[in-house]
BATIDREN-875019 format. One record per atom (N, C-alpha, C, O): residue in one letter; x, y, z. Coordinates in steps of 0.001 Angstrom, whole numbers, plus 500000, padded with zeros to 6 digits. Layout:
REM residues N
semi,east,north,up
A,X,Y,Z $
...
REM end
This chain:
REM residues 93
semi,east,north,up
X,118227,476673,595359 $
X,119631,476367,595090 $
X,119706,475963,593521 $
X,118787,475388,592939 $
X,120755,476290,593004 $
X,120800,476022,591494 $
X,121378,474497,591641 $
X,121925,474136,592683 $
X,121183,473481,590316 $
X,121788,472525,590448 $
X,123077,472656,589484 $
X,123235,473621,588737 $
X,123821,471765,589567 $
X,125182,471787,588965 $
X,125066,471138,587512 $
X,124675,469973,587440 $
X,125340,471737,586524 $
X,125161,470996,585080 $
X,125386,469936,584789 $
X,124710,469324,583961 $
X,126570,469367,585503 $
X,126898,467881,585312 $
X,126058,466966,586203 $
X,126213,465758,586026 $
X,125325,467307,586993 $
X,124486,466304,587908 $
X,123089,466175,587610 $
X,122285,465570,588319 $
X,122778,466882,586326 $
X,121464,466601,586043 $
X,121232,465353,585304 $
X,121802,465223,584221 $
X,120388,464313,585793 $
X,120703,463033,586076 $
X,119812,462542,584480 $
X,120341,461609,583874 $
X,118860,462996,584017 $
X,118443,462622,582691 $
X,119564,462808,581483 $
X,119740,461999,580572 $
X,120176,463868,581648 $
X,121274,464300,580598 $
X,122302,463178,580574 $
X,122636,462579,579551 $
X,122883,462896,582087 $
X,123848,461953,582256 $
X,123627,460584,582007 $
X,124627,459962,581649 $
X,122420,459868,582119 $
X,121772,458908,581547 $
X,121786,458813,580300 $
X,122028,457735,579757 $
X,121579,459710,579749 $
X,121373,459706,577974 $
X,122752,459894,577406 $
X,122958,459575,576236 $
X,123538,460301,578023 $
X,125171,460290,577611 $
X,125790,458929,577832 $
X,126437,458406,576923 $
X,125633,458371,578920 $
X,125906,457001,579224 $
X,125340,455973,578291 $
X,125994,455057,577792 $
X,123906,456239,578079 $
X,123432,455266,577221 $
X,123988,455409,575355 $
X,123917,454489,574540 $
X,124442,456630,575119 $
X,125055,456771,573977 $
X,126154,456232,574009 $
X,126512,455615,573006 $
X,126938,456293,575058 $
X,128422,456032,575150 $
X,128392,454289,574842 $
X,129124,453715,574036 $
X,127460,453715,575618 $
X,127440,452278,575557 $
X,126594,451984,574196 $
X,126620,450783,573928 $
X,125979,452631,573427 $
X,125550,452326,572086 $
X,126703,452348,571297 $
X,127053,451393,570603 $
X,127266,453344,571376 $
X,128238,453545,570619 $
X,129621,452395,570433 $
X,130095,452008,569364 $
X,130004,452068,571646 $
X,130686,450899,571627 $
X,130255,449423,571545 $
X,130956,448410,571545 $
X,128822,449575,571469 $
X,128303,448125,570938 $
X,128400,448229,569339 $
X,129069,447402,568719 $
X,127824,449103,568790 $
X,127995,449411,567382 $
X,129529,449370,566879 $
X,129649,448753,565820 $
X,130598,449838,567354 $
X,131828,449519,566944 $
X,132234,447969,566944 $
X,132698,447397,565959 $
X,132017,447423,568077 $
X,132123,445980,568284 $
X,131385,445241,567249 $
X,131918,444325,566622 $
X,130188,445612,567057 $
X,129305,444702,565917 $
X,129706,445200,564725 $
X,129357,444332,563925 $
X,130329,446244,564004 $
X,131128,446467,563060 $
X,132336,445533,562794 $
X,132561,445003,561706 $
X,133114,445387,563952 $
X,134351,445050,563445 $
X,134115,443203,563550 $
X,134926,442425,563047 $
X,133233,442885,564073 $
X,132465,441459,564314 $
X,132053,440953,563074 $
X,132264,439839,562595 $
X,131289,442142,562503 $
X,130725,441537,561004 $
X,131800,441525,559922 $
X,131890,440695,559017 $
X,132446,442362,560103 $
X,133933,442527,559087 $
X,134518,441342,559155 $
X,134674,440702,558115 $
X,135014,440754,560580 $
X,135714,439602,560721 $
X,134711,438530,560046 $
X,135292,437578,559526 $
X,133353,438525,559971 $
X,132673,437377,559541 $
X,132758,437457,557962 $
X,132622,436376,557390 $
X,132954,438522,557207 $
X,133045,438745,555905 $
X,134447,438197,555075 $
X,134628,437729,553951 $
X,135404,438532,556327 $
X,136870,438783,555745 $
X,137687,438119,556789 $
X,138420,438862,557442 $
X,137692,436980,557036 $
X,138312,436369,558310 $
X,139881,436281,558209 $
X,140516,435239,558047 $
X,140251,437183,558298 $
X,141917,437288,557976 $
X,142577,437675,559551 $
X,141924,438139,560485 $
X,144010,437357,559560 $
X,144673,437644,560777 $
X,144466,439151,561307 $
X,144294,439416,562497 $
X,144510,440250,560112 $
X,144289,441600,560478 $
X,143061,441783,560849 $
X,142980,442610,561758 $
X,141904,441270,560454 $
X,140583,441603,560876 $
X,140665,440728,562416 $
X,140318,441271,563464 $
X,140970,439883,562380 $
X,141242,439337,563938 $
X,141479,440305,564892 $
X,140773,440648,565839 $
X,142670,440745,564491 $
X,143521,441688,565421 $
X,142610,442978,565865 $
X,142602,443540,566960 $
X,141802,443298,564624 $
X,141132,444673,564783 $
X,140137,444552,565506 $
X,139787,445483,566232 $
X,139399,443254,565456 $
X,137923,442836,566299 $
X,138561,442789,567862 $
X,137920,443214,568823 $
X,139808,442259,567970 $
X,140241,442062,569443 $
X,140466,443335,569690 $
X,139618,443751,570479 $
X,141427,444365,569288 $
X,141499,445473,569566 $
X,140293,446431,569909 $
X,140356,446954,571021 $
X,139372,446692,569242 $
X,137942,447150,569380 $
X,137496,446502,570657 $
X,137051,447257,571521 $
X,137546,445287,570891 $
X,136762,444863,572032 $
X,137670,445341,573255 $
X,137204,446107,574099 $
X,138892,444899,573320 $
X,139683,445478,574280 $
X,139655,447019,574640 $
X,139808,447451,575782 $
X,139434,447810,573481 $
X,139643,449123,573915 $
X,138285,449601,574657 $
X,138242,450375,575614 $
X,137187,448982,574019 $
X,135684,449526,574765 $
X,135174,448576,575981 $
X,134138,448807,576605 $
X,136076,447425,576249 $
X,135369,446896,577505 $
X,135788,447209,578928 $
X,135257,446700,579915 $
X,136623,447948,578953 $
X,136994,448729,580239 $
X,136136,449942,580458 $
X,135871,450297,581607 $
X,135681,450606,579388 $
X,134748,451774,579688 $
X,133269,451131,579888 $
X,132453,451574,580696 $
X,133052,450049,579055 $
X,131390,449696,579487 $
X,131630,448996,580860 $
X,130775,449112,581737 $
X,132808,448245,581084 $
X,132821,447816,582461 $
X,132635,449122,583419 $
X,131758,448945,584264 $
X,133145,450143,583459 $
X,133188,451043,584170 $
X,131711,451869,584454 $
X,131365,452376,585521 $
X,130916,451841,583102 $
X,129451,452238,583019 $
X,128755,450768,583869 $
X,128093,451099,584852 $
X,128800,449706,583698 $
X,128252,448688,584056 $
X,128099,448559,585476 $
X,127029,448138,585915 $
X,129319,448964,586481 $
X,129761,449140,587621 $
X,128518,449924,588276 $
X,127968,449517,589299 $
X,128118,451116,587573 $
X,127280,451883,588405 $
X,126030,451691,587380 $
X,125099,452282,587928 $
X,125687,451282,586463 $
X,124471,451425,585772 $
X,124332,449732,585526 $
X,124923,449245,584562 $
X,123550,448881,586409 $
X,123581,447347,586328 $
X,122965,446828,585224 $
X,123157,445645,584944 $
X,122100,447665,584403 $
X,121153,447564,583185 $
X,122212,447169,582343 $
X,121990,446251,581554 $
X,123509,447786,582377 $
X,124615,447475,581176 $
X,125421,446464,581530 $
X,126415,446268,580831 $
X,125204,445736,582512 $
X,126014,444641,582707 $
X,125942,443394,581659 $
X,127010,442867,581348 $
X,124856,442954,581160 $
X,124621,442311,580164 $
X,125503,442309,578862 $
X,126011,441330,578317 $
X,125569,443645,578485 $
X,126403,443849,577238 $
X,127851,443757,577647 $
X,128642,443613,576714 $
X,128364,443815,578911 $
X,129610,443921,579233 $
X,130110,441965,579144 $
X,131131,441439,578699 $
X,128858,441353,579786 $
X,129202,440063,579513 $
X,129132,439556,578115 $
X,129782,438553,577817 $
X,128410,440157,577251 $
X,128430,439871,575877 $
X,129798,440084,574998 $
X,130134,439446,574000 $
X,130487,441144,575638 $
X,131785,441676,575268 $
X,132589,440594,575738 $
X,133305,439996,574935 $
X,132558,440296,576847 $
X,133663,439447,577478 $
X,133559,438011,576674 $
X,134568,437356,576411 $
X,132404,437648,576361 $
X,132144,436125,575693 $
X,132801,436246,573809 $
X,133314,435382,573098 $
X,132491,437638,573549 $
X,132828,437955,572346 $
X,134504,438064,571962 $
X,135016,437938,570850 $
X,135161,438340,573259 $
X,136725,438575,573047 $
X,137184,437279,573438 $
X,138292,436965,573005 $
X,136571,436441,574172 $
X,137090,434873,574573 $
X,137008,433977,573299 $
X,137826,433080,573094 $
X,135875,434295,572370 $
X,135473,433992,571006 $
X,136663,434036,570133 $
X,137213,433060,569621 $
X,137023,435372,570011 $
X,138006,435925,569306 $
X,139078,434998,569441 $
X,139418,434114,568654 $
X,139641,435363,570709 $
X,140916,434802,571085 $
X,141213,433252,570985 $
X,142371,432863,570832 $
X,140121,432346,571078 $
X,140105,430920,570913 $
X,139656,430430,569506 $
X,139696,429221,569278 $
X,139275,431207,568650 $
X,138923,430719,567204 $
X,137372,430409,567042 $
X,136871,430002,565994 $
X,136680,430658,568222 $
X,135194,430299,567905 $
X,134065,431252,567242 $
X,134265,432466,567212 $
X,133180,430837,566845 $
X,132097,431535,566375 $
X,131710,433022,567000 $
X,131514,433150,568209 $
X,131632,433946,566233 $
X,131197,435412,567107 $
X,129888,435516,566701 $
X,129444,435239,565587 $
X,129141,436031,567897 $
X,127886,436736,567654 $
X,127898,437821,568033 $
X,128532,438200,569017 $
X,126945,438765,567063 $
X,126923,440092,567631 $
X,126235,440472,568684 $
X,125144,439983,568974 $
X,126842,441419,569375 $
X,126493,441958,570675 $
X,124976,442732,570703 $
X,124672,443566,569850 $
X,124253,442410,571590 $
X,122935,442777,571672 $
X,122451,443905,572462 $
X,122395,443713,573677 $
X,122116,444962,572047 $
X,121810,446299,572810 $
X,120203,446264,573290 $
X,119348,446647,572492 $
X,119949,445945,574188 $
X,118665,445962,574632 $
X,118025,446904,575239 $
X,116851,446738,575570 $
REM end
């Protein structure tokens, strides 16, 4: 019996890893920019980036528990953005 292309696990895991990596890179990019230039526009951009990627990372973390800490870091980052605390870059382990 032939396997279905979409069900090849190593390829799917690599795709999931790449999606999470991209989300972390984009979030860290906006966090760095906010640190360099702390304006209302940059604050809004950082918040928008995090709120765009958080649901995607949450869906992945529900199925791949190893990405749950990344989702938790994103939650902490969005909280920091919204209340004006210092931001820390998200670590991709």
